[in-house]
RODO-2510 file (C-alpha; in nm, 4 decimals, decimal comma):
residues 348
     n   res          X          Y          Z
     1     m    -0,7640    -0,1718     9,2745
     2     y    -0,3893    -0,1938     9,4237
     3     l    -0,1446    -0,4600     9,3116
     4     a     0,1468    -0,5732     9,5362
     5     d     0,4929    -0,4651     9,3953
     6     l     0,7480    -0,7348     9,3101
     7     q     0,9094    -0,7309     9,6639
     8     q     0,5776    -0,7177     9,8200
     9     r     0,6714    -0,3914    10,0078
    10     q     0,3826    -0,1654     9,8820
    11     l     0,0420    -0,1732     9,7221
    12     t     0,0303     0,0157     9,3964
    13     p    -0,3010     0,1548     9,2792
    14     l    -0,4175     0,1194     8,9308
    15     n    -0,5929     0,4493     8,9469
    16     d    -0,4135     0,7664     8,8455
    17     g    -0,3482     1,0142     9,1421
    18     v    -0,3858     0,7940     9,4139
    19     p    -0,0900     0,7127     9,6449
    20     a     0,0724     0,3886     9,7133
    21     l     0,0118     0,2064    10,0488
    22     p     0,2586     0,0269    10,2544
    23     i     0,1810    -0,3459    10,3102
    24     d     0,3391    -0,3502    10,6494
    25     d     0,1543    -0,0296    10,7798
    26     s    -0,1833     0,0137    10,6406
    27     l    -0,5425    -0,1419    10,6742
    28     a    -0,4892    -0,2275    10,3148
    29     g    -0,1572    -0,4006    10,3664
    30     w    -0,3319    -0,5826    10,6727
    31     t    -0,5901    -0,7201    10,4137
    32     y    -0,3093    -0,8331    10,1804
    33     r    -0,0915    -1,0013    10,4708
    34     t    -0,3920    -1,2074    10,6250
    35     q    -0,6341    -1,2329    10,3152
    36     s    -0,9095    -1,1218    10,5251
    37     l    -1,1740    -0,8413    10,5174
    38     r    -1,0885    -0,5167    10,6761
    39     v    -1,3495    -0,2196    10,7010
    40     e    -1,3069     0,1367    10,8045
    41     e    -1,4892     0,4812    10,7825
    42     s    -1,4399     0,6592    10,4326
    43     g    -1,2584     1,0005    10,4370
    44     v    -1,5451     1,1190    10,1912
    45     g    -1,8161     0,9664    10,3794
    46     g    -1,9739     0,5994    10,4154
    47     m    -1,7557     0,2970    10,4586
    48     t    -1,4612     0,1463    10,2790
    49     a    -1,4133    -0,2319    10,2581
    50     w    -1,0660    -0,3723    10,1884
    51     l    -1,1026    -0,6992    10,0196
    52     p    -0,8098    -0,9253     9,9069
    53     l    -0,7346    -1,0197     9,5290
    54     v    -0,6568    -1,3659     9,5273
    55     d    -0,6074    -1,5879     9,2257
    56     g    -0,6343    -1,9512     9,3488
    57     a    -0,3618    -1,9255     9,6331
    58     e    -0,1711    -1,6171     9,4691
    59     r    -0,1865    -1,2947     9,6501
    60     l    -0,2174    -1,0117     9,3976
    61     g    -0,3318    -0,7221     9,5658
    62     v    -0,6361    -0,5656     9,7324
    63     l    -0,9562    -0,3865     9,6055
    64     a    -1,1248    -0,0923     9,8059
    65     v    -1,4957    -0,0933     9,7920
    66     r    -1,6606     0,2490     9,9043
    67     t    -2,0244     0,2208     9,9829
    68     p    -2,2511     0,4455    10,1815
    69     a    -2,3351     0,1550    10,4135
    70     l    -2,1826    -0,1869    10,4175
    71     d    -2,4698    -0,4210    10,4234
    72     p    -2,4530    -0,7941    10,3216
    73     l    -2,5577    -0,7335     9,9775
    74     a    -2,2720    -0,4804     9,9195
    75     l    -2,0282    -0,7111    10,0715
    76     r    -2,1239    -1,0007     9,8612
    77     r    -2,0971    -0,7813     9,5325
    78     g    -1,7713    -0,6513     9,6443
    79     r    -1,6370    -1,0035     9,6855
    80     t    -1,7757    -1,0939     9,3598
    81     l    -1,6000    -0,8083     9,1797
    82     a    -1,2759    -0,8918     9,3701
    83     a    -1,2873    -1,2355     9,2342
    84     m    -1,3551    -1,1369     8,8735
    85     l    -1,0847    -0,8625     8,9101
    86     a    -0,8209    -1,1229     9,0335
    87     m    -0,8930    -1,3558     8,7162
    88     m    -0,8684    -1,0521     8,4785
    89     v    -0,5259    -0,9399     8,6227
    90     t    -0,4054    -1,3087     8,5938
    91     s    -0,5282    -1,3466     8,2463
    92     k    -0,3905    -1,0136     8,1256
    93     r    -0,0616    -0,9760     8,2899
    94     a     0,1209    -1,1960     8,0450
    95     y     0,0629    -0,9451     7,7785
    96     r    -0,0555    -0,6204     7,9354
    97     d     0,2718    -0,4250     8,0394
    98     t     0,0455    -0,1933     8,2498
    99     c     0,0259    -0,4594     8,5188
   100     v     0,4103    -0,5308     8,5001
   101     h     0,4777    -0,1451     8,5263
   102     q     0,2586    -0,1336     8,8198
   103     t     0,4383    -0,4049     9,0170
   104     r     0,8067    -0,2743     8,9543
   105     t     0,9805    -0,0016     9,1492
   106     e     1,3108    -0,0154     8,9615
   107     p     1,4276    -0,1243     8,6375
   108     m     1,5045    -0,5071     8,5971
   109     r     1,8213    -0,6383     8,4262
   110     l     1,7939    -0,8617     8,1402
   111     a     1,8968    -1,1829     8,2981
   112     a     1,6397    -1,1598     8,5809
   113     e     1,3682    -1,0543     8,2983
   114     m     1,4380    -1,3765     8,1241
   115     l     1,4182    -1,5807     8,4268
   116     r     1,1178    -1,4328     8,5840
   117     a     0,9179    -1,4814     8,2431
   118     y     0,9577    -1,8644     8,2958
   119     l     0,8803    -1,8652     8,6803
   120     p     0,5533    -1,9900     8,7988
   121     p     0,3178    -1,7762     9,0290
   122     r     0,4847    -1,7248     9,3778
   123     t     0,2154    -1,9344     9,5406
   124     i     0,0051    -2,2491     9,4497
   125     g    -0,2204    -2,4676     9,6622
   126     s    -0,5296    -2,6836     9,7305
   127     t    -0,7081    -2,7969    10,0439
   128     r    -0,4175    -3,0576    10,0949
   129     a    -0,1103    -2,8558    10,0266
   130     v     0,0464    -2,5136     9,9623
   131     s     0,3736    -2,4137     9,7979
   132     t     0,5026    -2,0558     9,8171
   133     a     0,8538    -1,9072     9,7173
   134     v     1,0282    -1,5734     9,7191
   135     l     1,3402    -1,4630     9,5272
   136     e     1,5971    -1,1908     9,5757
   137     p     1,7572    -0,9835     9,4540
   138     a     1,4332    -0,9243     9,2752
   139     y     1,5684    -0,7108     8,9945
   140     e     1,9173    -0,8559     8,9412
   141     v     1,8650    -1,2310     9,0160
   142     g     2,0802    -1,4599     8,7822
   143     g     2,0837    -1,8313     8,8382
   144     d     1,8389    -1,8923     9,1269
   145     a     1,5036    -2,0281     9,0238
   146     y     1,2196    -2,2213     9,1635
   147     d     0,9342    -2,4383     9,0290
   148     h     0,6145    -2,5841     9,1612
   149     a     0,3045    -2,7513     9,0199
   150     l    -0,0021    -2,9567     9,1234
   151     t    -0,1712    -3,2660     8,9674
   152     d    -0,4734    -3,4495     9,1356
   153     t    -0,2491    -3,6458     9,3661
   154     t     0,0826    -3,4858     9,3693
   155     l     0,2632    -3,1401     9,4489
   156     h     0,5890    -3,1011     9,2466
   157     t     0,8415    -2,8692     9,3741
   158     a     1,2053    -2,7745     9,2770
   159     i     1,4745    -2,5132     9,3644
   160     l     1,7692    -2,4545     9,1588
   161     d     2,0965    -2,2571     9,1777
   162     a     2,2989    -2,2244     8,8558
   163     m     2,6755    -2,1648     8,8689
   164     g     2,7870    -1,8118     8,8122
   165     h     2,5956    -1,4777     8,8228
   166     d     2,5346    -1,3697     8,4598
   167     l     2,2956    -1,4221     8,1717
   168     a     2,4346    -1,7731     8,0857
   169     s     2,3481    -1,8526     8,4596
   170     g     1,9913    -1,7583     8,4043
   171     l     1,9798    -1,9475     8,0886
   172     t     2,1140    -2,2576     8,2614
   173     s     1,8034    -2,2450     8,5072
   174     v     1,5577    -2,1894     8,2197
   175     v     1,6896    -2,4877     8,0220
   176     a     1,6775    -2,6990     8,3607
   177     l     1,3246    -2,5758     8,4214
   178     a     1,2191    -2,6616     8,0733
   179     a     1,3723    -3,0043     8,0840
   180     s     1,2185    -3,1051     8,4272
   181     r     0,8717    -2,9688     8,3063
   182     h     0,8908    -3,1531     7,9871
   183     a     0,9691    -3,4672     8,1711
   184     r     0,7171    -3,4284     8,4606
   185     r     0,4263    -3,3378     8,2101
   186     n     0,5286    -3,6682     8,0211
   187     g     0,4679    -3,8556     8,3526
   188     v     0,8334    -3,9853     8,4185
   189     d     0,9487    -4,0746     8,7654
   190     l     1,1914    -3,8483     8,9705
   191     p     1,5005    -4,0183     8,8665
   192     d     1,4189    -4,0017     8,4846
   193     l     1,3150    -3,6439     8,5469
   194     v     1,6646    -3,5594     8,6662
   195     e     1,8176    -3,7522     8,4048
   196     s     1,6265    -3,5359     8,1394
   197     v     1,8076    -3,2312     8,2856
   198     d     2,1354    -3,4024     8,3017
   199     m     2,1124    -3,4717     7,9248
   200     a     1,9642    -3,1456     7,8337
   201     l     2,2315    -2,9108     7,9953
   202     p     2,5418    -3,0950     7,8353
   203     e     2,3637    -3,0615     7,4978
   204     w     2,2661    -2,6935     7,4972
   205     l     2,4889    -2,5486     7,7501
   206     p     2,8203    -2,7359     7,7811
   207     n     3,0161    -2,6865     8,1054
   208     r     2,7174    -2,5296     8,2846
   209     f     2,5448    -2,7062     8,5816
   210     c     2,3225    -2,6232     8,8707
   211     t     2,2528    -2,7662     9,2054
   212     s     1,8999    -2,8486     9,2786
   213     v     1,6509    -3,0229     9,5037
   214     l     1,3550    -3,1841     9,3322
   215     a     1,0754    -3,3100     9,5404
   216     q     0,7203    -3,4931     9,4847
   217     l     0,4844    -3,4885     9,7780
   218     d     0,1781    -3,7178     9,7675
   219     l    -0,1206    -3,5196     9,8617
   220     f    -0,3095    -3,8075    10,0110
   221     t    -0,0327    -3,9874    10,2233
   222     g     0,2161    -3,6983    10,3047
   223     k     0,5105    -3,9032    10,1648
   224     l     0,7703    -3,6697    10,0317
   225     r     1,0306    -3,8076     9,7801
   226     w     1,3284    -3,5936     9,6786
   227     i     1,6649    -3,5949     9,4997
   228     n     1,9413    -3,3664     9,6205
   229     c     2,1819    -3,2660     9,3466
   230     g     2,4680    -3,0989     9,5251
   231     h     2,2334    -2,8663     9,6973
   232     l     2,1699    -2,7533    10,0662
   233     a     1,9613    -2,9976    10,2695
   234     p     1,5909    -2,8755    10,3159
   235     l     1,4633    -2,8073    10,6678
   236     v     1,1423    -2,9670    10,8133
   237     i     0,9406    -2,7666    11,0766
   238     r     0,7011    -2,9811    11,2852
   239     n     0,4903    -2,8980    11,5928
   240     q     0,6545    -2,5584    11,6188
   241     r     1,0160    -2,7066    11,6183
   242     l     1,2944    -2,7877    11,3808
   243     v     1,3231    -3,1439    11,3088
   244     d     1,7215    -3,2013    11,3322
   245     g     1,8668    -3,3609    11,0122
   246     a     1,5175    -3,4812    10,8868
   247     m     1,6291    -3,4416    10,5360
   248     d     1,9990    -3,4514    10,5656
   249     c     2,1748    -3,6960    10,3066
   250     d     2,4707    -3,7485    10,0884
   251     a     2,4099    -3,5052     9,7956
   252     d     2,4420    -3,6399     9,4547
   253     p     2,6434    -3,4507     9,1898
   254     p     2,4807    -3,1280     9,0431
   255     m     2,2748    -3,1594     8,7486
   256     g     2,4405    -3,1074     8,4116
   257     m     2,7366    -3,3117     8,4439
   258     p     2,7192    -3,6186     8,6755
   259     a     2,9481    -3,8358     8,4791
   260     a     3,2400    -3,6066     8,5891
   261     f     3,1846    -3,7172     8,9399
   262     t     3,0156    -4,0526     8,9441
   263     v     2,8486    -4,3174     8,7403
   264     e     2,5942    -4,4155     9,0271
   265     p     2,2444    -4,3546     8,9452
   266     r     2,0414    -4,0765     9,1315
   267     r     1,9228    -4,1691     9,4771
   268     v     1,5739    -4,1015     9,5765
   269     h     1,5078    -4,0296     9,9508
   270     e     1,1795    -4,0372    10,1369
   271     i     1,0214    -3,9126    10,4395
   272     s     0,6727    -3,9210    10,5683
   273     l     0,5151    -3,5730    10,6658
   274     e     0,2687    -3,5093    10,9269
   275     p    -0,0218    -3,2795    10,8929
   276     g     0,0972    -2,9184    10,9384
   277     d     0,4634    -2,9961    10,8452
   278     r     0,6473    -2,7269    10,6678
   279     v     0,9463    -2,8030    10,4407
   280     l     1,1994    -2,5255    10,3604
   281     m     1,4099    -2,5458    10,0430
   282     f     1,6726    -2,2395    10,0133
   283     t     1,9998    -2,1445     9,8359
   284     d     2,3026    -2,0353     9,9921
   285     g     2,2294    -1,6547     9,9437
   286     v     1,9918    -1,6846    10,2552
   287     t     2,2537    -1,7471    10,5113
   288     a     2,5440    -1,6041    10,3321
   289     r     2,7826    -1,3696    10,5217
   290     t     2,8165    -1,0180    10,3735
   291     a     3,1396    -0,8393    10,3732
   292     d     3,0362    -0,6228    10,6693
   293     g     2,9447    -0,9543    10,8681
   294     g     2,5495    -0,9406    10,8515
   295     e     2,4078    -1,2708    10,8401
   296     l     2,0726    -1,4187    10,9319
   297     g     2,2151    -1,7603    11,0190
   298     l     2,0627    -2,1066    10,9675
   299     e     1,9304    -2,1405    11,3264
   300     r     1,7620    -1,7843    11,3277
   301     f     1,6289    -1,8676    10,9781
   302     a     1,4534    -2,1946    11,1092
   303     h     1,3458    -2,0292    11,4288
   304     y     1,1654    -1,7401    11,2366
   305     v     0,9490    -1,9861    11,0487
   306     v     0,8829    -2,1840    11,3876
   307     r     0,7529    -1,8434    11,5526
   308     a     0,5266    -1,7829    11,2390
   309     a     0,3866    -2,1219    11,2323
   310     a     0,3122    -2,0845    11,6263
   311     a     0,1458    -1,7509    11,5312
   312     g    -0,0820    -1,8983    11,2754
   313     e     0,0785    -1,6834    11,0032
   314     l    -0,0227    -1,7832    10,6531
   315     a     0,2762    -1,9609    10,4677
   316     p     0,3076    -1,6829    10,1802
   317     e     0,3246    -1,4105    10,4644
   318     t     0,5841    -1,5919    10,6378
   319     l     0,8137    -1,6077    10,3457
   320     r     0,7415    -1,2413    10,2617
   321     r     0,8560    -1,1420    10,6085
   322     l     1,1506    -1,3861    10,6071
   323     i     1,2955    -1,2730    10,2924
   324     h     1,2705    -0,9039    10,4093
   325     a     1,4590    -1,0304    10,7273
   326     v     1,7368    -1,1676    10,5027
   327     l     1,7632    -0,8573    10,3075
   328     n     1,7875    -0,6495    10,6346
   329     a     2,0389    -0,8721    10,7984
   330     q     2,2554    -0,8269    10,4974
   331     e     2,1649    -0,4708    10,4653
   332     n     2,0004    -0,5217    10,1298
   333     r     2,3324    -0,5965     9,9620
   334     l     2,3174    -0,9731     9,8793
   335     r     2,6369    -1,1402     9,7551
   336     d     2,4494    -1,4122     9,6173
   337     g     2,0877    -1,4935     9,5187
   338     a     1,8609    -1,5725     9,8024
   339     t     1,5642    -1,8009     9,7154
   340     i     1,3254    -1,9864     9,9470
   341     l     1,0587    -2,2255     9,8592
   342     m     0,8105    -2,3635    10,1466
   343     l     0,5456    -2,6480    10,1150
   344     e     0,3124    -2,7231    10,3520
   345     w     0,1074    -3,0516    10,4037
   346     r    -0,2342    -2,9978    10,5150
   347     n    -0,4308    -3,3270    10,4670
   348     p    -0,7860    -3,2259    10,5512
***
C-alpha cells in the first residue's frame, strides 16, 4: 500500500524497505492520476495489479496486488481489499501519526499544522458535482484556507485569505471556518452565514480580517449563489473556454470588519451553470510575481484548466498539475499562499 505525500509528488509505501514511487513517472502514479487499473508483469513472477485507493472522491494512494495470474476473482478481491483499506486509512489517520508521517517529506510549521488540522479532504463529490482544492506552500501556509461540504441538495464551498503570514493569520482563518460551518450546519442562508463570521472575528480576534468567496451550488438546477468579500473574482470554464467576466462583481468588504467600510448588507450574486462547467476560486499567490519575475499569469492559469478539460482530465488531477505549474513558474519560492478550489457541476 502506497500513500500520496502532501504535495502529491510521490507515493510512499507503508511497507519497510520499499522505495517511494514518483506520481508523474510510474505505473503506480498513472493509476493514482487516472484512478484506473494498471497491470504489469511482476519482477518476481506473476502479475502486479495497481489499484487506486479512493475514499469517496478523495485520492489517497494506490495498492499493489501481486498474484500468479490475474483472473476476474483475483481482480474482484483486489478491488474489495482496496476499498476496505481506503476506509481504514481515512478512519485512522486522524489519530494514527504513522499515516501522517508517511505523507510528509519535510517538517511542518506550527501555523500550517494548526490550519491543516481543520481543513476538509482535498476532494469531495457526488454524481452531480465535485469540489477539489490544493494549498501551497504545503508546510508553511499561514492564512490561506478552503472549505467544502455536501448536503442532499447543495454543494457549499469557500476560499479564504487572512491578512498576514503568521500564526494569527492561520487562527483568523480557523475562526472564520468555524463560524461559517456553525452557521451552515444550522441551516442559515448565505448572507446570515457571512454575518456570523463578521460577528465572530471582531469578538475573538479584533482588528483581524480575511477576504473570501463563499458559494452555494444547487446540485439539481446548477444555480450558483455567492458572496465576494474583498476577494479575487472566480473564473468560469465552459465548453473548453473561459467565460469572460462571468463572476465579476463589485466586491463587498472583507469579513471581520464590514462596518469600517460600509453599512450596506452583503450582496448575493447568482449565475446559472451548465453541465460540465468548472468554477475556479483562487488566492492572489497563484498569479503573484516573484522577485525574479516568475509568474504563471491569469490567462495561462485559465488556459491550463481549459486544456485539461479538453483532454478529459479528472478535476483533482487538473489541480495537482496546476499547482505544480504555479510552483515551477515561481521557482518554488512563493511570496504568498497559493490556494485553488475548483468545483464542477455534472448534472447526470
